[in-house]
C-alpha positions, 0 to 999 in steps of 0.5 A: 452520449453526452455520459460517453463525453463525460467518462471519457474525460475522467480517464483522460484526468487520470492518466494525464494525473498519473503521466505527471506525478512520473514526469515530476517524480522520476529524477527526483531523489528521495529527501534526506528528512522523509519520515521512517516507518518508526514515526508513525502516529495515530492523529486526532481523528484515530488515523494512522500517519507513516510516510505523511501519508494518511490511512483513510485518507491519502491517496495512490497519487500522493504515494506515487510521490513518495515511492516513485510511479513502478507499481504493480497493482493486482485484484485479490477475489476470494468466495466469500471474502471482498474483493481486495486491491493491492498496489505493489512497489518492488524498488523502493529507498526510504532512508536508505533502507531498500524495502518493499511497500504493498497499499492496501486500496479502499475499494467500494462498489463503483471504483470496482465497477469502472477496473473491469471495464479494464482488466489485462488478465486472469488469473485463477491461482492454485490455493483458489483466490482469483487474481487481475492485472489491468491496462494503464486507464484501469491503474490510472483510474487507481491514482484517486483511489484511497489507502488503506492500509500500508505493509512495509517489507524490509529488504534485510532482516531486523533483528528482535534487538533492532525493533525494541531499540527502533519502536520500543516495547510493543503494547502486546504481542501474540503467538500465532505459531511456531515461530510467527508472532504479531508485535502490538503497538496501537499507539503507532497504529502498527503491527508487526509480523515477526516472522522466524524464518522469514523477514519481518512485516511491518502495516500500518492501517486504523486500528 
C-alpha cells in the first residue's frame, strides 16, 4: 500500500512539473539571444551542447523551456533492436528559422516498464516497426528523462554554400547513396545528412 502511495505521488509530481512548465512557457517568445545550431560544441566532459542542452545530461523538461510543450512522443520497437523513445516538437522557431525538432531520450528498463503501464495506442507499421503512443501521464513521466540526441530539421532547404558558411568545412564527408551524403563535424558533435531530394537533417549527439 505504501509503495502505491509513493508511485502515485511520483506521478502527480511529474504531472505538476510539466504543467508548471506549460504555464510559464506557453506565452513566452523565444529569446533574441537564443543559441543557434551552428554554435554547438563539445564540452570538457566530451558531451555535445546545442541550444544550451547537454546531450546525456539535460532532460526533456529543459527542452520544453526552449521549444514549448506541444509534443508528440512515440516509442519505436523493431525485432531485436533496442526500443527508441522519440519526442517530436512539430512547430518551433529558432532565431527566425522554422524547424522540426526530434529528441531521442535515454531509456532504461525501469523507465520502459513505467511507460508500458501508460500506453495509449500501439500500431504495427508496414515496415514491421511497432509504434506506441502514451497517455498524458506517460508523457509526464518522460519530463525528467535525459536527452540522448537531438535532430534539427529546417523547414527551408539549406544550400550547400549556406551550410559551409554556417558550419565551415566538415572534417569528413561520407557518401551513403546517390544524392545522400553525411557531413561529419566531430568538434561540434554534429552530423548533417545532406539529401539532394529532401531537407537536410542536423543530428547532434555525443561522439
